[in-house]
N, C-alpha and C positions, 0 to 999 in steps of 0.2 A: 761876507765871504762867499770866496767863489764853490759854484757844485762842484760832487765829487767825478761827474762826470765832462769838466772843463779840464779838471787837474789828472786826469786820468791820460786823456785825447794831449795835454801839453806833455808828459813821464814818455807814451807812447811815442808819438813824435818824434821825441829826441833820440829815443832805443833807434826806432827805424834809422834816424841821421848819425850812427855811432856815436851817439852821447854829447855830440854837442853840437851849438847852431847859436849864429848870431842873434839875436832879438830880431830882427826885422825880418827876416826869414821864418824863422815860427811863426809868426805873426803871418807872413803870408799864404805858410802852409797847411795854417791852423784857418784861416781865411778859404783857402782853395778848396776847402772839405766843404765848403758849404756854413762854414759856422759865422754868425755877425759879430764878431770879436772887434773890439776896442781895443789902441792902446794900453789904457789905463785898468782896464778886467785885465788882460795878459798880465800885466806888472801885476796887480795882485794876484792873482791866480801864481807867478814865481816868488813872491814876497812869502805864500803861505810855506810853497814849496819849499822854499829855503828855510823857513823855520824850524822845518820838520826835519830837514836834512838830507831833502833827496835830491835838490839840485844846488850847485851855487852859479851864482851873478858873476863878474867882475865888469868892472868899468873901463872901457880902453880906452876911452875920451869921452867930451861931453855926450856924445848922442850913440855911438856904438857901445852896445853888451853883448858880451860874451855867455850864454849859457853852457852848465856842462851839470848831466847826470852824476850824481854820486856815485861812484863804484864801478862807471862805466870808463875803459880806456880806449 
């Protein structure tokens, strides 16, 4: 299970970017802050956040996913 620090970093990064980001952009943004984060770890964190109603992840096609912070327009 992802730690609370990672979950907080994901939600804060989304909040600072208007509540919506492509998964790849979110991954790059988190890595640019010095996090050694694999795509697998990010997806695990997103799954936990989605199950808790914090974010919504939409598949646009096989490779692209849109991550939306719930409650932010």
